[in-house]
N, C-alpha and C positions, 0 to 999 in steps of 0.2 A: 505493500498499500503506499501511498504518500502522503506528505505531512507537506503542502507548501509546494515547492520544488523538490524537496529532499525525498529520497524514496529510503522508505525504511525496508528494512530486508529481515526477515526469520531469524532468530538468532540457530545456529546450527546447534543440532544434538538437545534442544528443548522439547521437541516433539513427543519423543521419548519417556521424557521427566515423571509423568503422570500414572504410564503403566508402571512402571519401574519399582515409582515409591509404594504405591499401592499393593503389587504385588511381593514385594517385601514383607508389607505388613502383613499381607492373608497367607505370605508361607510361614511366618512366626506363628501364626493362630493355629495355623493347620500342624504346624509341627508339636507344639503345644497340645493341642487333643490327643495326635496321637499318642504320645506319652500319657497324655492323662486316663484313656482309653485304655492301651496295653499294660498300664500298672493295676489298673483296676480288674480288667480280664484277668489277670493272672493271679488275682488275689482271692484270699478268704471272702473279702468285700463282696464278691461277684456269685451273689445268693436272695434267691427271692425274700423279701420281707414277709413275716409272718402278721396275717391281718389281725391276728388276737381273737378274745370270745364276743365279742359282741356280732351281733346278728345283722346282716346288712339288709336293708329293705331291698323288698321285691321290683322296685322301680329303679331305684340307685344301680342294682346288678344289671336290670335289664338295657338301661342307658351306657353302662360300662364296656356290654356288648358290642352295642350296638354301633358308638361311637369307634371302638378299636377298628370296628369289622370296616365303618363306610370311611374313616381315614385311610385305611390302605386301600380300597377300591378308588378312593378318590384320589389319591398318589399316585395310583395306576394307570390313571385317567390322564391326569395331569404330565406326566412322563410322558407318555404317548402323544399328547399334544406337543410338545415340545420338539420332541423326536421328528414328527413329522413337518415341523416348523422346519428343521433344520434340512430335511430331504428338501423340502419346497423350494428353500433358499439355495440349496446347495453348498452349506457352511453351519458351522456351529453358530447357534443362534445364540443371542442374549437369552432368551426365554430358559433355555435349557442351563446355562450358567446360572442363572437368576435361581430355579428351582436347586439345585445343587450346594448351591451357595449357600442359601438358607439351613440347609441339612448341616453345613460345616460351622452354624452356629452354636446346635444342640448341645455341645459341652460347655455354654454359658447357663442354659437351664437353671442348675440348684445355685449359680453363683449370688443369689440375693439372700441365700440363707449363711451366707459366708461369717457373719458373726453370731446371729439369733435366728432363729428360726422361725421364716417368713410364712413361706406357703409348704403345702407337702400334698403328695396324692394318694388317691386311694389303692391300698395295698391288693386288692382286688382283683387290679389291671394288670395285665400280664408285665412283672418288672423282673428285675435283677439288681433291685437294690440301687445304690446311687455311685460315682465314682466322684463324688463332691471331697471324700478324705485327700484324694489325691493332687486337687486344684492348689498351685504352692501357696504355703500360708495360711492352709485352712484353718477356721478357729472354730466353730461350732463343732460340741461333741455328737458322737452319733450321728454324721454326716451321709454314713453309707445304708442308714435307715431310711432315707428319702427315698420313697419307691418310685423310683422313674419309669412312669409307665411306655417302655419300647415302642408298643405296638402303635398307640393311640398317639403318641408325642411323635417319633419319626414319620408317621403318616400324616398327622397337623403339618410340622417343618416342610415337606414337599409339597403340600396341597393346600388346605386352607390359608397360611400365613402369605406363601408366596399369592395365590390367588388375591387376598384382598389387596395385598399393596398394587395387582394390577388394576384392579375395579377403584380404589382411591385414584390412583392416575386417570383411569377411565373421568371417574367425577372430576377431574381438573380436566380435562379435555372439553367437557360438556361446560366447566364452570367460565373457560376463555370463549369458547362459544355463544356462552350467552352474554358476556361482558368483557369485549374483546380490550377493553382496554385495563384489564385488570390487573395483570404486571406479576412478576414472579412470587411476589412476596403474597400479595392477594391469593395467590393460587394453591402457596403453601401451606396458608392459613385454611383455606377452603380443605384442602386435603386435613390436614391436623384434625380438625373439627370432625369430621367424616370419621376417623381413623379411632379419633378417644368414643366417638360413641358404639363403634362399630364393636372396640372393646368391651365395651360396657355390657352391650348387648348379648355378645358371644361369650365372654368369660363368664359374666352375670350370670348367664344360663346352667354354665358348666357348672360353676359353685353349689347353684341351689340343687343341682343333680346329685351333688354329692361326689364329682368325681376328682376333685382336689378343693382343697380348703387354704383361704389366705389365714392361716391360726395366726399370726400377730399382725396388728394392726393399729393404726392410731383411730377409736371409735368416733370420735368427732370428725372424722374427715371420711367416714364411712357408709355407705348404706348398710343398713340392718347391725348396726357397731354392737358388738360384745355376745352375738350370735353365731352358731358354729358355721353359718353361711353368708358373714359380714364380708364384704365387698369394698376395700379401699377405692377410694375415686382416686387418687393421686396412680394408682397403676394404671388406669387408664390414661391420665396425661400423659406418663412417662413413654408408658409401651406404645401409645398412639403416637410420642414422638419416632419411634423406633420406626415404626412403619412410614412414617411421614419421611423419612430418610430415604426409606426403601421406595416409597412409592413416585418421591422425585428423579431417584437415581434412574428408575423404569421411565420415566416422563421426559424429561428436560435429558434430549438425546440430541444429536449433531446430525447433518445432513448424512452421513454413513450409516447413520444407525446404533452408533456408538454410545456409550456411555459416558460420562468426562472421564469415569477411574481407567476405560481401555483406553485413550487419546494417547496415540503412538503406539498402536497394537501392529498396526499395518505395516510398518517399518520392520517387524520380526519377521524373515523369511522364513524359517520353519513352523508349518502350521502345527504342529504336536506343542512347541514351546510355546508360540502366540495364544491359542485355546488354554493352555495350562496356566499363562498369566494372565488371560484374561479371567477366569473363572477363580483366580488367588484374589485378583485388584479387586472383584467383586465380594467375596468373601473377608478379605481386609475391614472393607466400607461397613458391612453390616454386622462386623465382629464386634468393630469400637463399636459401633450404637448401641449393640446388646448389652454390652459390658458395659458404656458407661448408665444405663438402665439400672441394671444389676447393682452399682455402686451405688445410684441413688436410692435405690430401695435398701440398699445397706442400711446408709448412713440415716436414713427415715425408722431404720428399726430398731434407734437409740432412744426413741420415741414414742414406744409399743406401748398401749392397753395391756388389762390381764388377758391372757390368754385365754376362750369360753374353753369348755369341757368338750373333748373331742370323741365319736366311739375309737373304737382300738384300730380300727382300720383305716382311720385318719390318722391317728395319732402317731401310730406305728413302733411306740414305745422309744420314741426321740427324747421326750421328756416330758417332766409331769410324776402324779406319787408312787408311779410303778418302779421309776427308773432313778437313777442316783443325782439327777439334774433336774430342777423346776423348771419350769415355762416362764418364756419371757413374759414381763411383767414392770410396772415403773418402780418395785423395791427390789427387784432382781439383777443381781449383777451379772452379767456375759461371762459366761463359764469357759472354761479353755479347756480344748478336750487333750490335753498333754497333763493336764497340771492335779487331776482328778476332781469328785466332786464339790461342788459352792453350794452353801443353801443359804 
């Protein structure tokens, strides 16, 4: 381009900067999770969590079965759609990378419980405990008893989560058509409102079904605060922010169809290396967004009110009167898993 009579030439080497920076971040997170998963799978922590003596209501049991099956079937459908997009375009598309990049964030799922128990799952769903204890520096005792529902969550991370982000990007496109002068900030704001509301509806419903619970929350910032099915509104705000980042990544692409983290990838000659770095770059951004969510939830956990009574298949022996550790509350110190019980 020119400014006046002076030609301003592009600086050599800057076009590949984005892909290399973001892919390096992604490779770091990919390496970290391989270490975490490997350590977990080869340990004694890799075992199903005992649901305990309490009887699960028939409705909750049926919903647990339904959504495990539904999430997997939907994931198969989404992967099929993404693969077909690759065949149609003749190259690996953003759609396929986006779906698998979300799966590459799964390791973050228990991270909000780093210091204190924030949420846990129904242990009647298929699980082998949790890899939490192998996350570097993990503090909360009994992290291995967070019953990560593998079928439910792997299915969701490869279907519902990316599909919602694509849907929110569609909302941005509709908003742009309705208000042509809205601008980037306005579009992101519309997306955020939609994402926060969507999370409130979907996760709120899953919590009421008893598939998982936010066992620790600030009651005054939650719906039904103090009940076992309490739902913290700040979760929808924070998770809505994560999905806004992902939806914006999907929506704001250049004329080549590239997201901003992929810029420069067309200069990489090897198709295999190029596609791996594209995947790693997208995974890097999604991991950062998700880790920031977990950090924020962990900070808020220091303000928790008293943990409500939970059935055994939701408390899972992580804390409470049947364990060596009291559940989080205003007068409960943060226990350290390597320092013995604290009262």
